[in-house]
C-alpha positions as CSV (number, residue, x, y, z in Angstrom):
1,X,0.0,0.0,0.0
2,X,1.2,3.5,-0.8
3,X,2.0,5.8,2.0
4,X,-0.7,8.3,2.8
5,X,0.7,11.7,3.6
6,X,-1.4,13.8,6.1
7,X,-0.9,17.1,4.4
8,X,-1.2,15.8,0.8
9,X,-4.4,16.6,-1.2
10,X,-6.0,13.6,-3.0
11,X,-8.6,13.3,-5.7
12,X,-11.6,11.0,-5.3
13,X,-9.9,8.5,-7.7
14,X,-6.7,8.5,-5.7
15,X,-8.6,8.1,-2.5
16,X,-10.6,5.3,-4.0
17,X,-7.5,3.5,-5.1
18,X,-5.8,4.0,-1.7
19,X,-8.8,2.6,0.2
20,X,-9.5,0.0,-2.4
21,X,-13.2,0.8,-2.6
22,X,-15.6,1.3,-5.6
23,X,-16.5,4.6,-7.1
24,X,-20.1,4.2,-5.9
25,X,-18.8,3.6,-2.3
26,X,-16.7,6.8,-2.3
27,X,-19.6,8.8,-3.7
28,X,-21.9,7.4,-0.9
29,X,-19.3,8.2,1.8
30,X,-18.9,11.8,0.5
31,X,-22.7,12.2,0.3
32,X,-23.2,10.9,3.9
33,X,-20.4,13.0,5.2
34,X,-18.2,10.0,6.2
35,X,-15.3,11.7,4.3
36,X,-14.8,15.4,4.7
37,X,-13.9,16.9,1.4
38,X,-13.7,20.3,-0.4
39,X,-15.1,20.8,-3.8
40,X,-12.7,22.6,-6.2
41,X,-13.8,23.3,-9.7
42,X,-16.6,20.7,-9.5
43,X,-14.4,18.0,-8.2
44,X,-13.8,16.8,-4.6
45,X,-10.4,17.1,-2.9
46,X,-9.6,15.1,0.2
47,X,-6.8,15.7,2.7
48,X,-4.6,12.9,3.6
49,X,-5.5,13.4,7.3
50,X,-9.1,12.6,6.4
51,X,-8.1,9.3,4.7
52,X,-5.9,8.4,7.7
53,X,-8.8,9.1,10.0
54,X,-10.9,6.6,8.0
55,X,-8.4,3.8,8.4
56,X,-7.7,4.4,12.0
57,X,-8.3,1.6,14.5
58,X,-10.5,3.8,16.7
59,X,-12.9,4.5,13.9
60,X,-13.1,0.8,13.0
61,X,-13.9,0.0,16.6
62,X,-16.6,2.6,16.7
63,X,-18.1,1.3,13.4
64,X,-18.0,-2.2,14.9
65,X,-19.9,-1.1,18.0
66,X,-22.5,0.7,15.9
67,X,-22.9,-2.4,13.7
68,X,-23.4,-4.7,16.8
69,X,-26.0,-2.3,18.2
70,X,-28.0,-2.3,15.0
71,X,-27.7,-6.1,14.8
72,X,-29.0,-6.5,18.4
73,X,-32.0,-4.3,17.6
74,X,-32.8,-6.3,14.4
75,X,-32.6,-9.5,16.3
76,X,-34.8,-8.2,19.1
77,X,-37.4,-7.0,16.5
78,X,-37.3,-10.3,14.7
79,X,-37.7,-12.3,17.9
80,X,-40.9,-10.4,18.7
81,X,-42.5,-11.7,15.6
């Protein structure tokens, strides 16, 4: 994997390649505000700090906790049926 520099500015295509995600996923993340970006000339620019924040272990743990909370609610709802 290429090194992500915190103060470097990346395009959505570069970010997509670094994170190994599809173009639809990066669009969805931008739309939902999961990735903070600035629009320059009609195209998004993403700071390396933001990409590093996405791949940080603390964010992964937080996402895991949210997933498990949703899963528990779904199971509880299904069990009521």
